[in-house]
VEXDREN-2710 file (C-alpha; in Angstrom, 1 decimal):
% VEXDREN-2710
k/r/px/py/pz
1/MET/131.2/84.8/130.7
2/GLU/131.8/81.2/132.2
3/TRP/135.2/80.4/133.5
4/GLY/137.6/78.9/131.2
5/TRP/135.1/79.2/128.3
6/ASP/136.0/81.4/125.5
7/PRO/134.0/81.4/122.4
8/LEU/136.8/82.9/120.3
9/SER/139.5/80.4/121.5
10/THR/141.1/78.6/118.6
11/SER/139.5/75.4/119.3
12/HIS/136.0/76.9/119.6
13/VAL/136.4/78.9/116.2
14/ALA/137.9/75.9/114.4
15/GLU/134.9/73.7/115.7
16/ASN/132.6/76.4/114.7
17/LEU/134.2/76.9/111.1
18/LYS/134.0/72.9/110.7
19/ASP/130.3/73.0/111.6
20/ALA/129.7/75.7/109.2
21/GLY/131.1/73.5/106.5
22/CYS/134.5/75.3/106.1
23/SER/137.3/73.2/104.7
24/ALA/140.5/72.3/106.4
25/ASP/142.4/74.9/104.4
26/MET/139.8/77.6/105.1
27/THR/140.0/77.0/108.7
28/ALA/143.8/77.0/108.9
29/GLN/143.7/80.3/106.7
30/PHE/141.3/81.8/109.1
31/LEU/143.0/80.7/112.2
32/GLN/146.2/82.2/110.7
33/LEU/144.6/85.5/110.1
34/MET/143.3/85.4/113.8
35/GLU/146.8/85.1/115.1
36/LYS/147.9/88.0/113.0
37/GLY/144.7/90.1/114.3
38/THR/143.6/91.1/110.9
39/LEU/139.8/91.5/111.6
40/GLN/139.1/92.9/108.2
41/ASP/140.6/89.9/106.2
42/GLN/138.8/87.4/108.7
43/MET/135.4/89.1/108.1
44/ARG/136.2/89.1/104.2
45/LEU/136.8/85.3/104.4
46/LEU/133.5/84.6/106.6
47/ARG/131.6/86.6/104.3
48/LYS/132.9/85.0/101.1
49/HIS/132.0/81.5/102.6
50/ARG/128.6/82.8/103.6
51/ILE/127.9/83.8/100.0
52/THR/128.7/80.4/98.9
53/LEU/126.5/78.8/101.7
54/MET/123.8/81.1/100.5
55/ASP/124.3/80.2/96.8
56/ASP/124.1/76.7/97.7
57/MET/121.1/76.9/99.6
58/HIS/119.0/78.8/96.8
59/ALA/120.3/76.2/94.4
60/ALA/118.8/73.4/96.9
61/GLN/115.6/75.6/97.2
62/LYS/115.2/75.6/93.3
63/ARG/115.5/71.9/93.2
64/VAL/113.0/71.6/96.0
65/ASP/110.5/73.9/94.2
66/CYS/110.7/71.8/91.1
67/LEU/109.9/68.9/93.2
68/ASP/106.9/70.7/94.7
69/TYR/105.8/71.5/91.2
70/LEU/105.9/68.1/89.9
71/ILE/104.1/66.8/93.1
72/TYR/101.4/69.3/92.8
73/GLN/101.1/68.4/89.1
74/LEU/100.9/64.9/89.6
75/SER/98.2/65.3/92.4
76/LYS/96.2/67.5/90.2
77/ARG/96.1/64.9/87.5
78/HIS/95.4/62.1/89.8
79/GLU/92.5/63.9/91.4
80/LYS/91.1/65.0/87.9
81/ILE/91.2/61.3/86.8
82/ARG/89.6/60.2/90.3
83/THR/86.7/62.7/89.8
84/ALA/86.2/62.1/86.1
85/PRO/82.6/60.7/85.3
END
């Protein structure tokens, strides 16, 4: 480990949570749990946020799939018209 750099310092954890899309309230709650040393509660909070992110990702993937389908159908129709006698 490099001198002076602690990945679990309050500032690094807060930055990581911000980068992960956590709200200010969740970050404050997590840092409070960190101070108390309640690992189980910290993990529960992180897992809950992870589930939310995964749900958002799956919803976005479904929207992308819908666009891909429409793009495919439009291309298919265009190709059919272009190759028609």
